[in-house]
N, C-alpha and C positions, 0 to 999 in steps of 0.2 A: 226283456221284460214279458214276452209271452211264455218264456221258459218259467217263470216265477208262477203264472196262473196256470200252467200244465201241471207243474209239481204241487202246486196246491190242491187242485182237483184230485191228482192220483192219491195222494196222502190221504184226504179227505175221505175218499171210498174206503180206505184202508183201515181207519181210525176204528177203535174199539167204543162202543155205545155211540151217545149221540153228541155229547161235547165236543168242542174242538180244542186241541192243547195251545198253549200259548206259543210254542214254535209256528204251529199253523196258522194262528191268528197273526203273527208276526210277518209269515211270508204273505198274507193275503193284505195286511196293512202296506208293505213295501210295495207290492203290485198296485194298489191304490194310489200309493205317493205317486208312483211314477206315471200311472195312468192319468192321473189330474194333472200332472204337468204338462202333458201332451192333449189335455183339454178333452178326455175321455168324459163321457156324463158318468152319474152314480148309476143311472140304470145300465148303461154298457159294462162297466167295472162289475155289477152285482150281478148280472146274468151270464159274464165270462167266469165268474167264480162259484155259480150255482148257489147263491146267498141272496138274502134280501137287501134292499139298498140300506134299510136301517140297520142291520147287522154291520155291513161295511162302515157307514158312517160312525157307527157307535164304538168299533173297534178302534176305527182312526181316531177318534176323539179319546178314548181311553189311554191310547200309546202318547197322546200329547200331555194328558194331565199326569201330574205326580199321584202316585198311590193315595197320600195324605191327605189330598184335596177331595177325595172321593167318600171318605170316611165321616160319617155322621158322630157328633159328640153327644154323648147320652150323660146325663147328671143324675146323681141318687136323689131320690126325693123321699124324705121321711114323713110319714104320715102322723097327724097328730090325734086321729081317731082309730081305733081298732078297725081292721079292714074288714071284719065279719059287719059292722055296723054300716058301711059305705054302700055295697051293693053297685049295682050299673053295669056297663060293658067291661068285658073284661079280654084283653089281647095275650094270648100265649103264641110266641115266635117259636120256629122251627129250633132254635138252639135252645130253646127251656124258658129264657125270661119272659116275667109273666108282668103286664101291667094293668093294674086295675085302679079304680078309683078316681078316674077322670072323667071329665064330662064328654060326651060323645061327640061333640064337634071338635074337642082337643084330640080326640082319638082318630078322626078321620084326618085332620091336619098331620097328624104323626104318621099315618100309613102313607098318605100322600108325600111326605118327605122321604120316607124309606124307599118309595119307588114302587 
């Protein structure tokens, strides 16, 4: 079990950039599973891996959930008025998707759902 943690730490130091690869996350998840079986705390696991408790728990949760259950369904909305007359808040996402013409409260709800 400690071999997994040592391997994770060694490879984490050598990774390019800031992101952890899927393979590194799998190592951390496997170490976490084994450690939780031996009743290690989230804090102990996170400290051993050099991660936050929330990152360790999130990676484990993501491994348990099928990919499809994490996706949000988006439905096309057709406007009945020209967009130029609507005004109000506009959300432009990094993907380039643009959402406009909805109430601020609905926009807030959407942003919360997107995380």
